[in-house]
Structure formats: structure tokens, C-alpha cells
C-alpha positions in Angstrom: 74.5 67.1 -54.8 72.1 66.8 -57.8 70.7 69.7 -59.7 67.3 69.6 -58.0 68.9 69.8 -54.6 71.1 72.6 -55.7 68.1 74.5 -57.0 66.4 74.2 -53.6 69.5 75.5 -51.8 69.7 78.5 -54.2 66.0 79.2 -53.7 66.5 79.2 -49.9 69.4 81.6 -50.2 67.6 83.9 -52.5 64.5 83.9 -50.3 66.6 84.8 -47.3 68.2 87.7 -49.2 64.8 89.0 -50.2 63.4 88.6 -46.7 66.4 90.5 -45.3 65.6 93.4 -47.6 62.0 93.3 -46.5 62.9 93.1 -42.9 65.4 95.9 -43.1 63.1 98.2 -44.9 60.2 97.4 -42.5 62.5 98.2 -39.5 63.6 101.5 -41.0 60.0 102.5 -41.4 58.9 101.5 -38.0 61.7 102.6 -35.7 61.5 106.3 -35.0 64.7 108.2 -35.8 65.7 111.2 -33.7 65.1 114.5 -35.5 68.2 116.2 -36.9 69.0 119.8 -36.4 68.2 120.4 -40.0 64.7 118.8 -39.8 65.7 115.9 -42.0 63.7 112.7 -42.6 62.6 110.6 -39.8 62.0 113.3 -37.2 60.4 111.0 -34.6 60.7 112.0 -31.0 60.1 108.8 -29.0 63.5 107.2 -29.4 65.2 110.4 -28.4 63.2 110.6 -25.2 64.6 107.2 -24.0 67.9 107.0 -22.1 70.8 106.3 -24.4 71.3 102.7 -23.0 67.6 101.8 -23.0 66.8 98.7 -25.1 64.3 99.1 -28.0 60.7 99.0 -26.8 58.0 97.5 -29.1 54.4 98.6 -28.5 52.0 95.8 -27.8 54.5 93.5 -26.0 54.2 89.8 -26.7 51.3 90.2 -29.0 53.3 92.6 -31.2 56.2 90.1 -31.2 53.9 87.3 -32.3 52.4 89.4 -35.0 55.9 90.2 -36.3 56.9 86.6 -36.3 53.8 85.7 -38.2 54.3 88.4 -40.7 57.9 87.3 -41.2 56.8 83.7 -41.9 54.3 84.9 -44.5 57.0 87.1 -46.1 59.5 84.2 -46.2 57.0 81.9 -47.8 56.0 84.6 -50.3 59.7 85.3 -51.1 60.5 81.7 -51.6 57.5 81.3 -53.9 58.5 84.3 -55.9 62.1 83.0 -56.3 60.9 79.5 -57.3 58.5 80.9 -59.9 61.2 83.2 -61.3 63.8 80.5 -61.7 61.3 78.0 -63.0 60.1 80.4 -65.6 63.7 81.1 -66.7 64.3 77.4 -67.0 61.1 76.7 -69.0 61.5 79.8 -71.2 65.1 80.2 -72.3 64.1 82.7 -75.0 62.1 84.9 -72.6 64.3 88.1 -72.2 62.5 89.3 -69.1 62.6 85.9 -67.4 66.4 85.6 -68.0 67.1 89.1 -66.7 65.0 88.5 -63.5 66.8 85.2 -62.8 70.2 86.9 -63.4 69.3 89.7 -61.0 68.3 87.1 -58.3 71.7 85.4 -58.6 73.5 88.7 -58.7 71.9 89.7 -55.4 73.5 86.7 -53.6 76.8 87.1 -55.5 76.4 84.0 -57.5 78.0 85.8 -60.4 78.7 82.8 -62.6 75.0 81.8 -62.6 74.0 85.5 -63.0 76.2 85.7 -66.1 74.6 82.6 -67.6 71.2 84.3 -67.5 72.4 87.7 -68.5 74.2 86.1 -71.5 71.0 84.4 -72.6 69.2 87.7 -72.3 71.8 89.5 -74.3 71.7 86.9 -77.0 68.0 87.5 -77.3 68.4 91.2 -77.5 72.0 91.9 -78.5 71.7 95.7 -78.2 69.8 95.9 -75.0 71.5 98.4 -72.7 70.4 96.8 -69.4 71.6 93.4 -70.5 75.0 94.7 -71.6 75.5 96.8 -68.5 74.5 93.8 -66.3 77.1 91.7 -68.0 79.6 94.4 -67.3 78.6 94.6 -63.6 78.7 90.8 -63.0 82.2 90.6 -64.6 83.3 93.7 -62.6 82.3 92.0 -59.4 84.2 88.9 -60.4 87.3 91.2 -60.7 87.3 90.4 -64.5 88.0 94.0 -65.3 89.0 93.6 -69.0 85.9 91.6 -69.7 83.7 94.1 -67.8 85.2 96.9 -69.8 84.2 95.1 -73.0 80.6 95.0 -72.0 80.5 98.5 -70.6 81.8 99.8 -73.9 79.1 98.0 -75.8 76.5 99.4 -73.4 77.9 102.9 -73.9 77.6 102.4 -77.7 73.9 102.1 -77.1 73.6 104.9 -74.5 76.7 107.1 -74.6 75.5 109.6 -72.0 75.1 107.1 -69.2 77.6 108.6 -66.7 77.3 105.7 -64.2 78.4 103.1 -66.7 81.1 105.4 -68.1 82.5 105.9 -64.6 82.5 102.2 -64.0 84.4 101.8 -67.3 87.0 104.2 -66.0 87.2 102.2 -62.8 88.0 99.0 -64.7 91.2 100.7 -66.0 92.1 101.9 -62.5 91.6 98.5 -60.8 93.2 96.2 -63.4 96.7 95.0 -63.0 98.8 96.7 -64.1 96.8 99.9 -63.7 96.1 102.2 -66.6 95.8 105.5 -64.8 96.0 107.6 -68.0 93.1 105.7 -69.5 91.1 105.9 -66.3 91.6 109.6 -66.0 90.6 110.1 -69.7 87.4 108.2 -69.2 86.5 110.1 -66.0 87.1 113.4 -67.7 84.8 112.2 -70.5 82.2 111.4 -68.0 82.4 114.9 -66.5 81.9 116.4 -69.9 78.4 114.8 -69.7 77.7 115.5 -66.1 80.2 118.0 -64.4 78.6 117.5 -61.0 78.7 113.6 -60.9 80.0 113.0 -57.5 81.3 109.5 -57.9 83.2 110.5 -61.1 84.8 113.4 -59.3 85.8 111.2 -56.4 87.3 108.6 -58.6 89.1 111.2 -60.7 90.7 112.8 -57.7 91.9 109.4 -56.5 93.5 108.6 -59.9 95.1 112.0 -60.2 96.7 111.7 -56.7 98.0 108.3 -57.6 99.5 109.7 -60.8 101.2 112.4 -58.8 99.3 115.2 -60.6 98.8 117.3 -57.5 97.6 120.5 -59.1 94.8 118.8 -61.2 93.8 116.7 -58.1 93.4 119.8 -56.0 91.3 121.4 -58.7 88.9 118.5 -59.0 88.9 118.2 -55.2 87.5 121.8 -55.0 84.8 120.7 -57.5 83.9 117.7 -55.4 83.7 119.9 -52.3 81.3 122.2 -54.1 79.1 119.3 -55.1 79.1 117.6 -51.7 81.1 119.1 -48.9 80.2 116.1 -46.7 81.7 113.5 -49.0 83.6 111.2 -46.6 86.6 111.0 -48.9 87.5 114.7 -48.8 89.4 114.5 -45.5 91.5 111.6 -46.9 92.2 113.5 -50.1 93.3 116.6 -48.2 95.7 114.5 -46.1 97.2 112.8 -49.1 97.7 116.1 -51.0 99.2 117.6 -47.9 101.6 114.7 -47.6 102.7 115.1 -51.2 
């Protein structure tokens, strides 16, 4: 397959991903959600009034369905045009930082990490100290399971923005996931993150996991209490309690 055909395939994939996001967001806005006891978002009543096994009902019947199909076609065409323009601009303007980042983000969305890295690398070469470019290089390598390389980019990003707890927590996770694991380093990075944001839920969750794996039951129980205080509905809490009880 030549490069031109490959480009058309990629454009089709990217347009499909974008359309999927558009369709999902549109669906979430248009389908009423039964009201919760706490009066949360989406307190529509009409779905709750239907029997549990009743199929979804669209107002307007066939006309509504035809309108939805027409809108979807327009959205698909628009998405494909946007993708085409973005990739073409990145090809024509290799020294355009924004164009390279946008192209990298499009490839990242469809998990074409090698192509995403090409564009992120070009962007970082244009602006060597740009935090977003450095963090994006870390993310793309992380999702390729290249944890040592991801850590290298995360560390450079943190040199620019030391207090970004999300990136620092991802750095800790690179030590946890690499083989062999470096649990001590992971724990140290997570604790460093919590010095900057003591209530960062993902850091607390990751730290409890690492401490349990280390066998440090007392410290794990302490941080589990902190996690429960931040979000008592965190889905990992039950598993953590079970693991600590088993130990």
C-alpha cells in the first residue's frame, strides 16, 4: 500500500473516532437519565416512567431518524475534512509547533503511537522545553509500555513544571509497571506527589497499591484511610480492604 493510500486509511480511522466522540456526546445530552436520590445531573423523568424492558423511544419517529442520519453524515464529512486539513498542514509545515501537536494528538486518539511520537518529537524539537510536548512524549511511550523512555520524558516535563501532580503520578507508575518493578522508587514518587497535593485521589490509590505489594501493611492502611476521606466511593477501596484483611 503506497503512502497516499495509507493516508486515506488513517484519515478514515481518525474521522470515525471523532464521529464516535460526537455521537456519544450527542447521545448523552439527548437521552434523559433517571434522577438520582441526591438530585444529581440528568434528572430527567421520561426514561424512568417507561417499563424497564421498554426499547428507547425517539420523538418524531421516522422523520427524527432521517434527521439523525443526515446529521451524522454531515458530521462525518466535517470530521474527515478536519482530519485531512490537520494532517496536510503538519506535512506541509514541519516547523509548525501547533500543527505537529495536533497531528500527534489525532494519531494518539486512535492508538497509532509510533506516528504520534513522530509528530510529538518534531514539536519538541521546535520547542525543547514545552511542557505539553514533553508530557505527550511521555504519554505515548507509556502507552507503548516503554516505561523507562516514558519516565525520561516525564522527568523533563517535571523540570519545566514541578508541581504537575498528574505527570508526577504517571512517573511513579512507570516505576511500578516496569519489569522488574521498582516499588521503592514508585512509593517515593507518589509520596512526593502527595506533598504537592495531599488529596490527589489517583496518587493515593496508586500509593496504597504499591505499599500493599511491598507488604507495608501499616502504611497502606494509613493511606487507605486518606483515600476513603477523599472519595469514599472509590471502587478500589473494597479490594484494598480485602487484600489488607488477607495479609
